[in-house]
C-alpha positions, 0 to 999 in steps of 0.5 A: 471517531471512537470504536464505540461509535462505530456499528458493523453493518456486515458485507454489502451485497447488491446494494444491501448491507447483510449480516452473516446469519451463520458465522464462520468466525469473528474478531474484534477491531483494535485501535493500535494507539489504544488497544486496551479499549474494547472494539467492536465485534466483527463476523464473517460467513464463507457462504456470502462469497458466492452471493457476492460473486452472483451479484457481480456477475449479474450486474456487470453486463448492464455496467458495461453497456453504459457509456464512458460518459456515464461511467465518468459521471458516476466517478465525478460524484463518488469523488465528490462524496469522498471529499464531503467525507474527508473527515471521517475517512481520515478518523477512520485510518487514524483508528484503525491503522495508527496513522496521524492525520498529516498522513492520513490526509497526504493519502486521502489527497493522493487518492483524490488526486488519481480520481481527478486524473482518470478522465484526462488520461482516458481522453488519450488512452484507448481502452479495450473490452472490460475483463469482467467480474474482478476480485480486489483484495487489499492490505492495511497499508495504503488502505484507502489509496489501494482500494480507491485506485482498484475500484476506480480503474476497474469500475470506470473500464466497465468491470464488476468488482467483489472486494475483500477488505483487509481485516485491520481496516473494517470500519474504513471499508464500511465508510467506502461502501457508504460512499459507494451507496450514496453515489448511485453506482448500479446494485451489484456492480461493487460488493464488499466482503468483510472476513479473514485471509480464508475469505480472500483465498476462496474469493480468488479461486471462485470459478466466476472471477475473471481477474485478481487485483491484489495488494499485500505480501509476496508470499500471499501473492504466491499462494494466490498463483499456486491456487488459480494455477489451473484457472488459466483465464484469470489475469492476476494483477499483483502488488507486493511490496518493496525494499525501497532504496534512497541514493544520496550522492555528491551534489545532493542537497544534504538538508532536503535528502535528510528530511525526506529520508526521515519521512521515507523511512519512519512515517507511518512506522516504515510500514507502508509499501513505499516505505524506505529501509536502505540508504546508499550514501556517497562516501564523502558526505556519509558521516555528515548525513549519518549524524544529521539523520540520527540527531533528526530521528531523536527529535520527532515526536511519537504518540497516539495518532489523535495527537498528530505526532510525526509517528504513530504506533505500529499496527499490532503487537505482531508488527512490534515483535517482528521489528525487534526480531530484525534488530537481532538479525541486523546486528548478527549479520555485523550491522552497527546500530547507531540508533537502536529502537525499542518498544515504548510505553506511552501513557497507560492505555498501551499502543504499539509504540516503538523508537526508530532504528538507524544501522550503518553497514561497514561491509558494502559488498554486493555479495554481503548484500545478496546473502543478508537476510535483513537486506533481503526482507521487506522490513514493515518497521521504522528501521533504515540501514546506511551504506556507504559507496564511492563509485556510481556503478557500485551503488547502482548494484547495490540498490539493484542487489535486493529481491524487490523493485518497487521504488527508488529515490535519488538525491544527486546533481541533476547532470548525474541522474540520467545514468541512474534512471537507465540502470536502477532496477525499480518500478518508480524513480523519484528525484529529490523526493521522499518514496512516500511522497509519490503522486497517486497518479504515477504508474508504478510498475512492481518489478522483481518481487514487488509484483508481476509487472503490472501497472499501478496508478493511472496505468492500471486502467489499461490492465482492467482491459483486454486489448481490442484490435479492429482491422481496417476495410 
């Protein structure tokens, strides 16, 4: 897919695409692999927000009255359409996010996996009354997966949705909207708004919104909570990133641990919500681990998404600048850069390419971790820090010493894993696996700054309902 093939159709409201008649602003779609190529102009209009909410409010009661079997039949049809549109969806992800085909296909596979498991989950889970009309605000990380998860969970449980897509994934959002139209979902049950951050804010604070599904940064989530403080009836379901950690301990398969660390840290340039930026390694294997990680990191291919490298470009110029800034912060805080990343010039058409970074941190104290800016910040870049430890309690304390608590992956002897499970303060703990290879069905909980303890994955089905109690005779 090329940008010049895309024709912007506007917002989807009450089953019809609507172009802004009085735009409040505009921007152009950009391909991070080839940013010098001109992209289509996108316009947005705040006046379409209340129209979309009215459409959802009007359609929701009828959708709620349909039987669960009817809604599941719709879900099955939508799933089959997404499978048919696989090449278009993968192309959209590649063009807009810079993900190589292999990574974009993994994201689509996780999304389809989630849809296929929802009927099985609902067969054993009692859901209550739908919340009503939900605002879904999604980001450019896991752009397809988060949309599919939000839409499927909200719609199957009888809610109507107004979705504000990321301004960086306009094409993907439109392809999803077209799949919804083809699926036969009643008009107005799902509506799409294309717009800027202010569009998302105005949608969230609209008085006829009953709940908010949000994925994005912690700072934006705080603003949503502040803006809706007086709207006590709204249920907030916030998913806000992480400082994901890998623990490689005695008894680990070293080759596998290095392989999955590279994917966790460097696939999608480390920009995913489940990307890892810290590795805590037992001192007995630390030097060998570091050497293998360094050699392997110098060997993988970087390039345009359509060349299917291991690592494509970063999302935009601002992401590159932020990456370079954090490299400087890490050095000032005492990190030794074993591999120093830099901006790369590949070809004549630009592209936001960078080399990855590996840092070694000599000071492994809990106090230093808590005071560190770069260890407490979500990196969203291909930058991983290695920290040694010789004690399991110390390693667990190190892992827990950040402000985030989304995901950790443990490489260790199976006999030693029970204590890690019990004491690691993360919403999802994986075993001998990349943090980026979790199943789409996993019921992740965002702990600490990673969310407000709401479930994602299949667990989101329960979050999209109010519990209903029935007393006996």
